N, C-alpha and C positions, 0 to 999 in steps of 0.2 A: 713369715713363718720364719722362727728363727734355729741357727742352726744350737744342738744342744751343750758343743763342745765348744764355740768362740761367739755366739748372739748375731752371726755374720745371716745376712739375709738368705736363703734357700733358692736354689732355682731350680724350675724343671727340666727335665732331661729324660729321653726313653733310656732305659736300661735293660738290655734283653726283651725289649717288644711292651717293658711296663712302662707307664709315666711314674716315675718316680722324683724324689725331692734331693737335691744333694747339695753341699755347700761345698762352692768353688777352692775355699781357701783350706781346708783340710783334709775333704774329699770322703766325707761322710755320707751315709746315703739311709735318708728316712724313704721305711714304706708303711705305707699305711693298709691296715686290715691286711688282705691275702694276696698283697702285691709280692710280699718275699715268695711265697710260695708259688706261685705265677711266675716270676725271676728264676728260680731257680728251676722251676718244669722247662722253663723256654733254652734256660742255660745248656742243659742235659735232659735231652727225653727220656733217656732212661734212668732218670732219678725221680719220673712223676710218680711212681708209685710208691715211693719212699717217704712217707707224709712223719715230721715230727711238731709233736705238739708240745707246744715248750710248757705246757703246766699239764700234761698226760699223769706225772708219778709228781705228787705233790710233796712225797716225801723224801723222793732222791735229791733234790735240786736246794742249793741254797739262795735265799735272796738278797740280795746285799742294798740298802739303800746307797744312793748316788747324788753329786748334786749336777746334775742334768736335769733338765726339765722336758718335759714333751712340747714338741713344736705346734701341736694341735691342741692341745687341751689346756697345757702349761701347768702339768701337774707333774710332781717329783717323777722321774723314772726309777725302775731297779734294776738291779744288773743280776740275770743268772745266765747259770752255763748252757750253751746249745746242747742238748741230750749229755750224750755222753762224752763230748769233745772235750777241749782244751779252749775252745774259743767261746768267752761271753759277751753276752750282746744285750743291750739296753731295750728295756722293754716297759711299753704303757700299760698298767693292767687296765685304765678307766676305755683306752680307745682299742688295744690289741694293737698298736703299731710298736714297730721294732727301727732302729738304729743302731746302724753297723759303721763301725770305725773303717778307717782307708785298709784295706787287706783282708778283712773279716770276711766277706761273701765267698771270696775264694777259698776260705780256710776251710768253711764251710761247706763248700760246695767237694773240696779234697776229703773230708772228714766221712759225707755223703757216700762219695764214688766208695772209700774201704769200707764203708759200714753196708752197704749196698754186698759188694762182694762176696763179706760172711755173711750177710743173711739169706744171697742165694743158694750159696753151698750148703750153708751149716743149720741154718732154719729153713729150709725150705718149703716143706709142709704145712707148718705154722702160718708162714707167709702166704702161701696158697691159699687156704681153709682163710681168712683173715678179708685178703683181696675178695677172692669170689661170693665171701659174706658182704663185704661193704659194696659189690656189684648192684646187690638188691635194699642196703640197708642207709646208704650214704657213707661219709655227708655231705659228697659231691655228688655232681647232678652224674645219671644212668651210663650216659656218655664218656665221662670221663673217667669212671669207675672201671667202666669196662676196657677202655684204653690201658690204665691202669693195670687191670690184668692180663691185659695181653701182654704187656711189656715183661712184665714179670714172667711168663711163662718161654718168652723170646729171648730174654737173659739166659733164663734157666739152661733152655737150650745150647748158649752159645760155651757157659762155663760147664756144664757139663760133658759137652763135646773136649773142650781144649784140656780138661782137666780128666778124662778115660777114653785117647785115642784108640785104644783097644778095643772097646766096646762100640766107640762107631765103626772103626773097622767091619767088627762082626755083624754089626747093625746093617751095614752096605752089603754084606755077604749073604744075606738072608736071600730065599727066593722072593721074588715078585707077583 
């Protein structure tokens, strides 16, 4: 396989417990299929409940043709924004692979941490219902969806206590 940036041969490497292909020259990373989600979840377990489907709302993103080619399919990659972040990822519509240039994985993780904080505190009800529904309907396996749901509950508990210490004190004073 060849790098979409500079046609160097890609090498296999373990990246957050996921075997991915990377370019030793430009340090870009190629993620096959669901490898990106697996690496994201391994990097920060508290982000496992927050899934970003790059094609979720087709009306909100702009697809831009670029002069890079998929290392697997050799078809042209398209550049799209990663959710509402400023990070642009190169995506193969045929095999669903994702190419990230150097530093983009870190940018995405930082974006997801900020989004997670906002979602937990401001859209908690919507997210908890959505995650509970996914426990029974997927798209991941039951165990994985249940872990996502429990992570969301735990994070809300932590964030709520930090935001409202007076309520925490009041709850602790209640008779047991």
